C-alpha positions in Angstrom: -13.1 28.2 1.1 -11.1 28.1 4.3 -11.0 24.4 4.0 -9.1 24.7 0.7 -6.6 27.2 2.1 -5.9 25.0 5.2 -5.7 21.8 3.3 -3.2 23.5 0.9 -1.1 24.5 3.9 -1.3 20.9 5.2 0.0 19.5 1.9 2.8 22.0 1.8 3.8 21.2 5.4 3.7 17.5 4.6 5.7 18.0 1.4 8.3 19.9 3.4 8.6 17.0 5.9 8.9 14.4 3.1 11.4 16.5 1.1 13.5 17.0 4.3 13.6 13.2 4.7 14.7 12.8 1.0 17.5 15.3 1.5 18.5 13.9 4.9 18.8 10.4 3.4 20.6 11.6 0.3 23.2 13.4 2.5 24.1 10.5 4.7 27.9 10.4 4.8 27.9 6.7 4.0 27.0 7.3 0.4 30.2 9.3 -0.1 32.5 6.7 1.4 33.2 3.0 1.0 31.5 1.0 -0.6 29.4 3.6 -2.6 32.1 6.2 -3.2 29.7 8.8 -4.8 31.7 11.9 -5.5 31.0 14.4 -2.8 30.1 17.3 -5.1 27.1 19.4 -6.0 26.4 17.0 -8.9 26.9 13.9 -6.7 24.6 15.2 -4.0 22.0 16.3 -6.6 22.0 12.8 -8.1 21.6 11.2 -4.7 18.6 13.5 -4.0 17.0 12.4 -7.3 17.5 8.8 -6.5 15.9 9.2 -3.1 13.2 11.4 -4.5 12.3 8.5 -6.9 12.1 6.1 -4.0 9.8 8.5 -2.1 7.8 9.2 -5.2 7.2 5.5 -5.8 6.1 5.1 -2.2 3.6 7.9 -2.4 2.4 6.7 -5.8 0.8 3.7 -4.0 -2.2 5.9 -3.2 -4.2 8.3 -5.3 -4.8 10.5 -2.3 -1.2 11.5 -2.3 -1.1 12.8 -5.9 -1.0 16.5 -4.8 1.6 15.7 -2.2 3.8 14.0 -4.8 3.6 17.0 -7.0 4.3 19.4 -4.1 7.5 17.4 -3.1 8.7 17.6 -6.7 8.0 21.3 -6.7 10.0 21.7 -3.5 13.0 20.1 -5.2 12.8 22.6 -8.0 12.5 25.6 -5.6 15.3 24.3 -3.4 17.7 23.9 -6.4 16.7 27.4 -7.7 17.5 28.8 -4.3 20.8 26.9 -4.1 21.9 28.1 -7.5 21.3 31.7 -6.5 23.1 31.2 -3.2 26.1 29.8 -5.2 26.2 33.1 -7.1 24.7 32.0 -10.4 23.3 35.1 -12.0 19.6 35.6 -12.8 20.3 35.2 -16.5 21.9 31.8 -16.0 19.5 30.4 -13.4 16.8 29.9 -16.0 19.1 27.8 -18.2 20.3 25.8 -15.2 16.7 25.2 -14.1 15.8 23.8 -17.5 18.6 21.3 -17.0 17.4 20.5 -13.5 13.8 20.0 -14.7 15.0 17.8 -17.5 17.2 15.8 -15.1 14.3 15.3 -12.7 11.9 14.1 -15.3 14.5 12.0 -17.0 15.7 10.3 -13.9 12.3 9.6 -12.5 11.2 8.1 -15.8 14.4 6.1 -16.2 14.2 4.6 -12.7 10.5 3.9 -13.1 11.2 2.0 -16.4 14.0 0.1 -14.7 11.8 -1.3 -12.0 8.7 -1.8 -14.1 7.4 -5.4 -14.1 8.6 -5.9 -17.7 12.2 -5.0 -16.8 12.2 -6.4 -13.3 14.6 -9.3 -14.1 17.1 -6.7 -15.3 16.3 -3.9 -12.8 19.6 -4.0 -11.0 21.5 -3.8 -14.3 19.3 -1.0 -15.6 19.7 1.1 -12.4 23.4 0.5 -12.5 23.5 1.9 -16.1 21.4 4.9 -15.1 23.8 5.6 -12.1 26.8 5.0 -14.3 25.7 7.6 -16.8 24.8 10.3 -14.3 26.8 9.9 -11.1 30.6 10.2 -10.8 31.9 7.5 -8.5 35.4 7.4 -7.0 35.5 3.6 -7.2 34.5 1.5 -10.2 32.2 -0.7 -8.1 30.2 2.3 -6.7 27.4 2.2 -9.3 26.9 -1.6 -8.7 26.7 -1.2 -4.9 24.4 1.8 -5.1 22.2 -0.1 -7.6 21.9 -3.0 -5.1 20.9 -0.5 -2.3 18.3 1.3 -4.6 16.7 -1.9 -5.8 16.6 -3.5 -2.3 15.1 -0.3 -1.0 12.6 -0.3 -3.8 11.6 -3.9 -3.1 11.1 -3.0 0.6 8.9 0.0 -0.4 6.8 -2.3 -2.6 6.2 -4.7 0.4 5.7 -2.0 3.0 2.3 -1.8 4.6 1.1 1.5 3.1 -2.2 1.5 4.9 -0.6 2.0 8.3 1.9 4.6 7.1 1.5 8.2 8.2 3.3 11.3 6.8 5.4 11.4 10.0 6.3 7.7 9.6 9.6 6.4 8.2 10.0 6.9 4.5 13.4 5.3 4.1 13.5 1.9 5.7 17.1 1.0 4.8 20.3 2.7 5.9 23.2 2.7 3.5 25.2 0.4 5.8 22.6 -2.4 5.3 24.2 -3.3 1.9 27.2 -5.5 2.2 30.5 -4.0 1.0 
């Protein structure tokens, strides 16, 4: 019995570490400047978190042993957004409606990005990612979606090649920095 309790705590702690890395990467100032020009707003930051959550999720998906961890990371996003909405002064009556939108966005983006990089779509992955970003992210420059799609796809390809067997929870999750993509 104690093993279940302690293993649950370990998963939560690991999920917090991974979610913190997702948020840290999504908040890098480079994404909100040239050449990406993501609008620095609540919505822009939310979309950047979803993009990086997808990348982390795909990484963790490489092993069945991380199924609970993947779920815990997703749950942390939902809890974090709920807390953020309440801190922003959204009333209890409206939080539920907003959280339905958040849940829908989470499921929709993860599924859309997943389809975009699927082997059947791989030849058009960059175009598909760019379309997803163009629909959901406000850019302050018309080339922002294209540049961010290159970053996302390159990062995805690096994740797919990464030696998963040697990776630990404390290891790097995001290999590329935003400045690795040429302007």
